VOKOLTI-108950 format. One record per residue (C-alpha): x, y, z; chain; residue in one letter. Coordinates in Angstrom, 3 decimals, padded with zeros to 6 digits. Layout:
N
+----------+----------+----------+-------+------+
:        u :        v :        w : kette : rest :
+----------+----------+----------+-------+------+
:        X :        Y :        Z :     A :    a :
...
+----------+----------+----------+-------+------+
This chain:
338
+----------+----------+----------+-------+------+
:        u :        v :        w : kette : rest :
+----------+----------+----------+-------+------+
:  038.623 : -024.225 : -016.199 :     A :    m :
:  039.453 : -023.423 : -012.562 :     A :    k :
:  036.616 : -023.851 : -010.083 :     A :    k :
:  035.660 : -020.530 : -008.473 :     A :    v :
:  035.862 : -020.567 : -004.659 :     A :    t :
:  034.665 : -018.272 : -001.896 :     A :    i :
:  038.311 : -017.249 : -001.388 :     A :    q :
:  038.528 : -016.187 : -005.067 :     A :    d :
:  035.470 : -013.967 : -004.675 :     A :    i :
:  036.845 : -012.503 : -001.443 :     A :    a :
:  040.151 : -011.677 : -003.129 :     A :    a :
:  038.370 : -009.949 : -006.023 :     A :    e :
:  036.356 : -007.761 : -003.647 :     A :    l :
:  039.003 : -007.198 : -000.977 :     A :    g :
:  036.777 : -008.784 :  001.667 :     A :    l :
:  037.415 : -011.529 :  004.195 :     A :    s :
:  036.469 : -015.093 :  003.315 :     A :    r :
:  034.124 : -015.099 :  006.305 :     A :    n :
:  032.199 : -012.022 :  005.070 :     A :    t :
:  031.728 : -013.511 :  001.601 :     A :    v :
:  030.564 : -016.804 :  003.098 :     A :    a :
:  027.972 : -014.991 :  005.223 :     A :    k :
:  026.659 : -013.075 :  002.197 :     A :    a :
:  026.274 : -016.286 :  000.196 :     A :    l :
:  024.754 : -018.325 :  003.013 :     A :    n :
:  022.211 : -016.018 :  004.626 :     A :    g :
:  024.449 : -014.502 :  007.285 :     A :    g :
:  024.203 : -010.940 :  008.550 :     A :    v :
:  026.040 : -008.469 :  006.298 :     A :    v :
:  025.142 : -004.999 :  005.082 :     A :    s :
:  022.818 : -004.822 :  002.040 :     A :    p :
:  025.439 : -003.149 : -000.206 :     A :    p :
:  027.991 : -005.830 :  000.707 :     A :    t :
:  025.508 : -008.609 :  000.041 :     A :    k :
:  024.669 : -007.097 : -003.332 :     A :    q :
:  028.331 : -006.743 : -004.295 :     A :    a :
:  029.183 : -010.304 : -003.268 :     A :    v :
:  026.267 : -011.913 : -005.097 :     A :    i :
:  026.878 : -009.894 : -008.250 :     A :    q :
:  030.584 : -010.777 : -008.237 :     A :    k :
:  029.845 : -014.464 : -007.591 :     A :    a :
:  027.503 : -014.484 : -010.570 :     A :    w :
:  030.010 : -012.682 : -012.809 :     A :    q :
:  032.795 : -015.117 : -011.878 :     A :    m :
:  030.620 : -018.210 : -012.396 :     A :    g :
:  030.468 : -019.425 : -008.798 :     A :    y :
:  028.761 : -022.824 : -009.187 :     A :    a :
:  027.075 : -022.939 : -005.775 :     A :    k :
:  025.328 : -019.557 : -006.090 :     A :    l :
:  021.698 : -019.828 : -004.978 :     A :    d :
:  019.591 : -018.375 : -007.808 :     A :    e :
:  017.080 : -017.114 : -005.245 :     A :    r :
:  019.759 : -014.798 : -003.884 :     A :    l :
:  020.441 : -013.498 : -007.382 :     A :    l :
:  016.720 : -012.859 : -007.944 :     A :    d :
:  016.560 : -011.076 : -004.590 :     A :    e :
:  019.347 : -008.733 : -005.597 :     A :    v :
:  017.715 : -008.018 : -008.956 :     A :    k :
:  014.391 : -007.071 : -007.367 :     A :    t :
:  015.547 : -005.437 : -004.131 :     A :    s :
:  018.561 : -003.409 : -005.203 :     A :    y :
:  017.536 : -001.472 : -008.260 :     A :    r :
:  019.478 :  001.606 : -009.135 :     A :    r :
:  018.310 :  004.685 : -007.257 :     A :    p :
:  015.753 :  006.837 : -009.014 :     A :    n :
:  017.573 :  009.180 : -011.333 :     A :    t :
:  014.668 :  011.069 : -012.876 :     A :    g :
:  011.502 :  010.939 : -014.924 :     A :    i :
:  010.747 :  009.881 : -018.492 :     A :    i :
:  007.713 :  011.891 : -019.600 :     A :    l :
:  005.265 :  010.188 : -021.989 :     A :    v :
:  002.910 :  012.416 : -023.994 :     A :    l :
: -000.255 :  011.078 : -025.625 :     A :    s :
: -003.568 :  012.329 : -026.937 :     A :    n :
: -007.063 :  011.140 : -026.063 :     A :    h :
: -007.234 :  008.473 : -028.782 :     A :    n :
: -005.979 :  005.557 : -026.700 :     A :    q :
: -006.843 :  001.841 : -026.914 :     A :    s :
: -005.720 : -001.610 : -025.782 :     A :    v :
: -002.719 : -001.237 : -028.091 :     A :    f :
: -001.461 :  001.824 : -026.251 :     A :    w :
: -002.030 :  000.277 : -022.827 :     A :    n :
:  000.293 : -002.597 : -023.704 :     A :    k :
:  002.912 : -000.246 : -025.119 :     A :    v :
:  002.743 :  001.769 : -021.892 :     A :    l :
:  003.292 : -001.405 : -019.883 :     A :    a :
:  006.516 : -001.984 : -021.808 :     A :    g :
:  007.602 :  001.626 : -021.296 :     A :    i :
:  006.900 :  001.426 : -017.563 :     A :    s :
:  008.936 : -001.775 : -017.173 :     A :    t :
:  011.912 : -000.445 : -019.127 :     A :    a :
:  011.877 :  002.908 : -017.327 :     A :    v :
:  011.838 :  001.156 : -013.957 :     A :    s :
:  014.681 : -001.141 : -014.977 :     A :    d :
:  016.751 :  001.942 : -015.800 :     A :    e :
:  016.073 :  003.392 : -012.340 :     A :    g :
:  013.681 :  006.080 : -013.604 :     A :    y :
:  009.986 :  006.809 : -013.180 :     A :    r :
:  007.439 :  007.091 : -015.964 :     A :    m :
:  005.034 :  010.024 : -016.005 :     A :    q :
:  002.120 :  009.915 : -018.470 :     A :    l :
:  000.468 :  013.147 : -019.569 :     A :    h :
: -002.575 :  013.409 : -021.837 :     A :    v :
: -002.126 :  016.611 : -023.837 :     A :    v :
: -004.907 :  019.178 : -023.900 :     A :    d :
: -006.181 :  019.703 : -027.450 :     A :    d :
: -005.845 :  023.473 : -026.975 :     A :    e :
: -002.178 :  023.356 : -025.959 :     A :    d :
: -001.165 :  024.342 : -029.482 :     A :    y :
:  002.446 :  025.341 : -028.876 :     A :    d :
:  003.317 :  023.088 : -025.930 :     A :    g :
:  003.304 :  025.871 : -023.338 :     A :    e :
:  000.967 :  023.939 : -021.040 :     A :    g :
:  003.199 :  020.869 : -021.080 :     A :    v :
:  006.379 :  022.914 : -020.634 :     A :    r :
:  004.967 :  024.374 : -017.410 :     A :    k :
:  004.463 :  020.856 : -016.042 :     A :    l :
:  007.969 :  019.588 : -016.794 :     A :    i :
:  009.913 :  019.135 : -013.566 :     A :    a :
:  013.659 :  019.582 : -013.189 :     A :    d :
:  014.209 :  015.821 : -012.975 :     A :    d :
:  012.618 :  014.987 : -016.351 :     A :    v :
:  015.374 :  013.365 : -018.420 :     A :    r :
:  013.597 :  012.675 : -021.714 :     A :    g :
:  010.242 :  012.736 : -023.507 :     A :    i :
:  008.463 :  010.034 : -025.510 :     A :    i :
:  005.679 :  011.100 : -027.892 :     A :    f :
:  003.181 :  008.236 : -028.191 :     A :    l :
:  000.912 :  010.165 : -030.562 :     A :    s :
:  001.473 :  012.200 : -033.703 :     A :    v :
:  001.200 :  015.859 : -032.723 :     A :    f :
:  001.215 :  019.014 : -034.876 :     A :    p :
:  004.712 :  020.242 : -035.605 :     A :    i :
:  003.975 :  023.547 : -033.841 :     A :    r :
:  003.384 :  021.637 : -030.591 :     A :    f :
:  006.471 :  019.462 : -031.057 :     A :    v :
:  008.685 :  022.482 : -031.732 :     A :    k :
:  007.336 :  024.071 : -028.571 :     A :    g :
:  008.305 :  021.018 : -026.520 :     A :    i :
:  011.729 :  020.886 : -028.183 :     A :    s :
:  012.509 :  024.263 : -026.591 :     A :    k :
:  013.123 :  022.368 : -023.340 :     A :    t :
:  016.289 :  020.918 : -024.853 :     A :    g :
:  015.361 :  017.457 : -023.578 :     A :    l :
:  015.948 :  014.287 : -025.638 :     A :    p :
:  012.862 :  013.449 : -027.736 :     A :    l :
:  011.691 :  010.137 : -029.196 :     A :    t :
:  008.600 :  009.876 : -031.408 :     A :    f :
:  006.470 :  006.819 : -032.001 :     A :    f :
:  005.216 :  007.295 : -035.553 :     A :    n :
:  005.388 :  010.587 : -037.437 :     A :    s :
:  003.479 :  012.628 : -039.996 :     A :    p :
:  003.715 :  011.573 : -043.637 :     A :    v :
:  006.064 :  014.487 : -044.240 :     A :    n :
:  008.422 :  013.878 : -041.331 :     A :    a :
:  011.363 :  016.101 : -042.250 :     A :    q :
:  010.779 :  018.563 : -039.410 :     A :    e :
:  010.158 :  015.755 : -036.932 :     A :    y :
:  013.418 :  013.967 : -037.594 :     A :    i :
:  015.343 :  017.159 : -037.042 :     A :    e :
:  014.099 :  017.209 : -033.451 :     A :    l :
:  014.528 :  013.624 : -032.250 :     A :    g :
:  014.526 :  009.928 : -033.012 :     A :    d :
:  011.533 :  008.254 : -034.686 :     A :    v :
:  010.454 :  004.653 : -034.030 :     A :    v :
:  007.945 :  003.089 : -036.432 :     A :    n :
:  006.344 : -000.331 : -036.795 :     A :    v :
:  006.636 : -001.864 : -040.257 :     A :    d :
:  003.445 : -001.528 : -042.247 :     A :    g :
:  004.551 : -001.920 : -045.850 :     A :    f :
:  005.938 : -005.452 : -045.829 :     A :    y :
:  003.490 : -006.888 : -043.296 :     A :    s :
:  000.448 : -005.438 : -045.107 :     A :    m :
:  001.888 : -006.515 : -048.451 :     A :    n :
:  002.271 : -010.068 : -047.204 :     A :    r :
: -001.228 : -010.141 : -045.716 :     A :    m :
: -002.819 : -008.745 : -048.877 :     A :    t :
: -000.973 : -011.312 : -050.977 :     A :    n :
: -002.393 : -013.990 : -048.699 :     A :    y :
: -005.920 : -012.621 : -049.119 :     A :    v :
: -005.518 : -012.677 : -052.912 :     A :    i :
: -003.690 : -015.964 : -053.364 :     A :    n :
: -005.027 : -018.068 : -050.493 :     A :    n :
: -008.511 : -016.640 : -050.035 :     A :    k :
: -009.159 : -016.071 : -053.731 :     A :    g :
: -010.183 : -012.439 : -053.325 :     A :    c :
: -010.020 : -010.107 : -056.334 :     A :    t :
: -012.418 : -007.299 : -055.384 :     A :    k :
: -010.618 : -005.476 : -052.596 :     A :    l :
: -011.751 : -002.480 : -050.572 :     A :    a :
: -009.465 : -000.460 : -048.294 :     A :    y :
: -010.476 :  001.608 : -045.250 :     A :    i :
: -007.786 :  003.623 : -043.491 :     A :    g :
: -006.489 :  007.158 : -043.170 :     A :    y :
: -003.623 :  006.861 : -045.653 :     A :    a :
: -002.331 :  010.373 : -044.982 :     A :    e :
: -002.854 :  010.207 : -041.214 :     A :    g :
:  000.726 :  009.223 : -040.456 :     A :    s :
:  003.785 :  007.760 : -042.081 :     A :    r :
:  003.184 :  004.389 : -040.442 :     A :    m :
: -000.408 :  004.050 : -041.629 :     A :    v :
:  000.488 :  005.337 : -045.087 :     A :    q :
:  003.019 :  002.504 : -045.360 :     A :    a :
:  000.200 :  000.007 : -044.781 :     A :    r :
: -001.790 :  001.424 : -047.660 :     A :    y :
:  001.261 :  001.402 : -049.919 :     A :    l :
:  001.895 : -002.234 : -048.994 :     A :    g :
: -001.698 : -003.035 : -049.930 :     A :    f :
: -001.383 : -001.252 : -053.288 :     A :    l :
:  001.903 : -002.965 : -054.021 :     A :    n :
:  000.404 : -006.412 : -053.417 :     A :    a :
: -002.489 : -005.596 : -055.752 :     A :    c :
: -000.021 : -004.484 : -058.408 :     A :    n :
:  002.082 : -007.629 : -057.991 :     A :    q :
: -001.012 : -009.754 : -058.596 :     A :    n :
: -002.401 : -007.622 : -061.446 :     A :    f :
: -005.485 : -006.714 : -059.396 :     A :    i :
: -007.232 : -003.623 : -060.745 :     A :    n :
: -007.959 : -001.126 : -057.967 :     A :    i :
: -011.542 :  000.126 : -058.008 :     A :    d :
: -011.355 :  003.697 : -056.706 :     A :    e :
: -014.985 :  003.401 : -055.575 :     A :    a :
: -013.788 :  000.861 : -052.984 :     A :    l :
: -010.908 :  002.951 : -051.608 :     A :    q :
: -011.677 :  005.019 : -048.501 :     A :    f :
: -008.489 :  006.713 : -047.376 :     A :    t :
: -009.676 :  010.050 : -045.958 :     A :    h :
: -012.122 :  010.129 : -043.022 :     A :    p :
: -014.402 :  013.137 : -043.101 :     A :    s :
: -013.145 :  014.319 : -039.702 :     A :    n :
: -009.495 :  013.996 : -040.829 :     A :    q :
: -008.742 :  012.085 : -037.616 :     A :    v :
: -009.839 :  008.440 : -037.771 :     A :    s :
: -012.537 :  006.100 : -039.038 :     A :    f :
: -015.044 :  005.954 : -036.176 :     A :    s :
: -017.902 :  003.461 : -036.218 :     A :    y :
: -020.284 :  006.085 : -037.632 :     A :    a :
: -017.894 :  006.807 : -040.505 :     A :    m :
: -017.273 :  003.124 : -041.201 :     A :    v :
: -021.017 :  002.484 : -041.252 :     A :    e :
: -021.384 :  005.319 : -043.735 :     A :    e :
: -018.634 :  003.789 : -045.896 :     A :    v :
: -020.284 :  000.351 : -045.851 :     A :    i :
: -023.597 :  001.849 : -046.907 :     A :    n :
: -021.874 :  003.708 : -049.762 :     A :    k :
: -020.272 :  000.616 : -051.277 :     A :    l :
: -021.428 :  000.258 : -054.908 :     A :    p :
: -021.155 : -003.525 : -054.485 :     A :    y :
: -019.832 : -005.889 : -051.819 :     A :    m :
: -016.102 : -006.618 : -052.157 :     A :    p :
: -014.524 : -010.015 : -051.507 :     A :    d :
: -012.295 : -008.499 : -048.832 :     A :    a :
: -012.046 : -005.300 : -046.834 :     A :    i :
: -008.494 : -004.374 : -045.811 :     A :    i :
: -008.449 : -002.103 : -042.741 :     A :    c :
: -005.700 :  000.064 : -041.327 :     A :    e :
: -006.011 : -001.488 : -037.842 :     A :    d :
: -008.097 : -003.782 : -035.662 :     A :    d :
: -010.348 : -000.984 : -034.399 :     A :    d :
: -011.462 : -000.227 : -037.962 :     A :    v :
: -011.762 : -003.963 : -038.686 :     A :    a :
: -014.129 : -004.405 : -035.739 :     A :    k :
: -016.200 : -001.441 : -036.893 :     A :    n :
: -016.403 : -002.977 : -040.364 :     A :    v :
: -017.624 : -006.306 : -038.955 :     A :    a :
: -020.299 : -004.563 : -036.876 :     A :    l :
: -021.416 : -002.393 : -039.805 :     A :    a :
: -021.677 : -005.443 : -042.078 :     A :    l :
: -023.714 : -007.218 : -039.415 :     A :    l :
: -026.138 : -004.308 : -039.361 :     A :    q :
: -026.338 : -004.183 : -043.145 :     A :    k :
: -026.830 : -007.928 : -043.678 :     A :    d :
: -025.446 : -010.745 : -041.472 :     A :    p :
: -024.552 : -012.835 : -044.525 :     A :    k :
: -021.892 : -010.285 : -045.482 :     A :    y :
: -020.044 : -010.903 : -042.207 :     A :    v :
: -019.626 : -014.547 : -043.157 :     A :    q :
: -018.757 : -014.050 : -046.817 :     A :    s :
: -016.381 : -011.065 : -046.591 :     A :    t :
: -012.721 : -011.409 : -045.603 :     A :    v :
: -011.722 : -008.660 : -043.135 :     A :    i :
: -008.179 : -007.756 : -042.115 :     A :    t :
: -006.857 : -005.503 : -039.378 :     A :    g :
: -003.538 : -004.632 : -037.759 :     A :    f :
: -002.067 : -004.725 : -034.191 :     A :    n :
: -003.733 : -007.954 : -032.929 :     A :    n :
: -005.852 : -006.390 : -030.168 :     A :    v :
: -009.270 : -007.856 : -031.024 :     A :    i :
: -010.927 : -009.329 : -027.933 :     A :    e :
: -011.190 : -013.120 : -027.852 :     A :    k :
: -014.960 : -012.932 : -027.379 :     A :    d :
: -015.522 : -010.713 : -030.442 :     A :    f :
: -018.193 : -012.329 : -032.585 :     A :    f :
: -016.176 : -012.509 : -035.838 :     A :    k :
: -013.339 : -014.925 : -035.125 :     A :    k :
: -011.593 : -015.020 : -038.496 :     A :    d :
: -010.383 : -011.424 : -038.860 :     A :    i :
: -006.801 : -011.529 : -040.165 :     A :    l :
: -004.383 : -009.261 : -038.368 :     A :    t :
: -000.739 : -008.384 : -037.762 :     A :    v :
:  001.063 : -009.010 : -034.495 :     A :    e :
:  003.017 : -006.099 : -033.025 :     A :    v :
:  005.068 : -006.990 : -029.963 :     A :    r :
:  003.740 : -004.045 : -028.047 :     A :    m :
:  005.600 : -004.350 : -024.768 :     A :    e :
:  008.875 : -004.813 : -026.633 :     A :    e :
:  007.986 : -001.725 : -028.664 :     A :    l :
:  007.574 :  000.229 : -025.428 :     A :    g :
:  010.989 : -000.934 : -024.274 :     A :    k :
:  012.513 :  000.115 : -027.595 :     A :    r :
:  011.083 :  003.622 : -027.188 :     A :    l :
:  012.717 :  003.892 : -023.765 :     A :    v :
:  016.046 :  002.666 : -025.121 :     A :    k :
:  015.884 :  005.280 : -027.846 :     A :    s :
:  015.279 :  008.204 : -025.509 :     A :    v :
:  017.892 :  006.929 : -023.013 :     A :    m :
:  020.507 :  006.579 : -025.760 :     A :    d :
:  019.733 :  010.136 : -026.818 :     A :    r :
:  020.071 :  011.343 : -023.205 :     A :    a :
:  023.449 :  009.639 : -022.837 :     A :    k :
:  024.730 :  010.697 : -026.269 :     A :    n :
:  023.130 :  014.051 : -027.194 :     A :    p :
:  025.404 :  014.603 : -030.187 :     A :    s :
:  024.741 :  011.312 : -031.997 :     A :    m :
:  022.886 :  011.397 : -035.297 :     A :    d :
:  019.114 :  011.106 : -035.140 :     A :    v :
:  017.692 :  007.729 : -036.140 :     A :    t :
:  014.620 :  006.539 : -038.019 :     A :    f :
:  013.965 :  002.990 : -036.795 :     A :    t :
:  011.448 :  000.513 : -038.206 :     A :    t :
:  010.463 : -002.495 : -036.098 :     A :    i :
:  009.255 : -005.654 : -037.786 :     A :    i :
:  005.618 : -006.818 : -037.457 :     A :    a :
:  004.259 : -010.343 : -037.889 :     A :    y :
:  001.162 : -011.151 : -039.991 :     A :    p :
: -001.103 : -013.782 : -038.405 :     A :    i :
: -002.531 : -015.770 : -041.290 :     A :    l :
: -005.076 : -018.607 : -041.164 :     A :    n :
+----------+----------+----------+-------+------+
């Protein structure tokens, strides 16, 4: 393979050998010329390229800002969402865009309030929360590309309006429940999670049920809590109420996510500290703080920053190719078993 020289790079760019040499050795050249020379040297495999120069180009010469990616969320945020937002912010910046986060007012039923805030340079919208279809249809009137993280259980109307990105719940919860049964020896299993709250959370419950069926575990309906009284989420008060309603203490309590799992641990501690030690608890998302008192909660790892980047890729692909078919993407999750 022929060794790449400064003269080869100069010929490719139509520049003098002296100009290329200056760009590669710290001489005075214009920023665009320096960027072009370093990029071409890297593409051609120039062996003497200083990696610090390449890093400088990557950080100093990003593409000019070409617009905004709007991210819509509700008030129910947590550590999970913060990490997803970090991934979105990084990916948006890498594409030469800016991220704008907007927390939607609960009374903006048809999206009119959000539509008034959308500037001319917004290029796409990411929905981080599951919103009522009336609101989503209102936002779709903008004609902008839409990407949804998660969707309602009945998602037909959603997927007509944009791409949907989900995190796997069925297989990861199935695997974790199998582990609880076969490795922890649990046969009396309770479940706490809003099974009809979204398609993603419903999949977790179905994965749990499937694992029980595979292992011939009889489901005790008195231990299944799948509909919070507020039809939103299982807050600590609701979890405490559930724990106090249990007709007997199960071997394991399978929870829809880590927030519910933490609430379960705290409620068991209040009821009787011995239950915290004897009961297996599982969560989902891997966001439990390291200093949380119960160290053995089983959970599922979701690569949150990578998820954020995937959401950006989805909305950017839609912006670049408006006529392509809508997609329903499921990203793998990783049970952490001990």
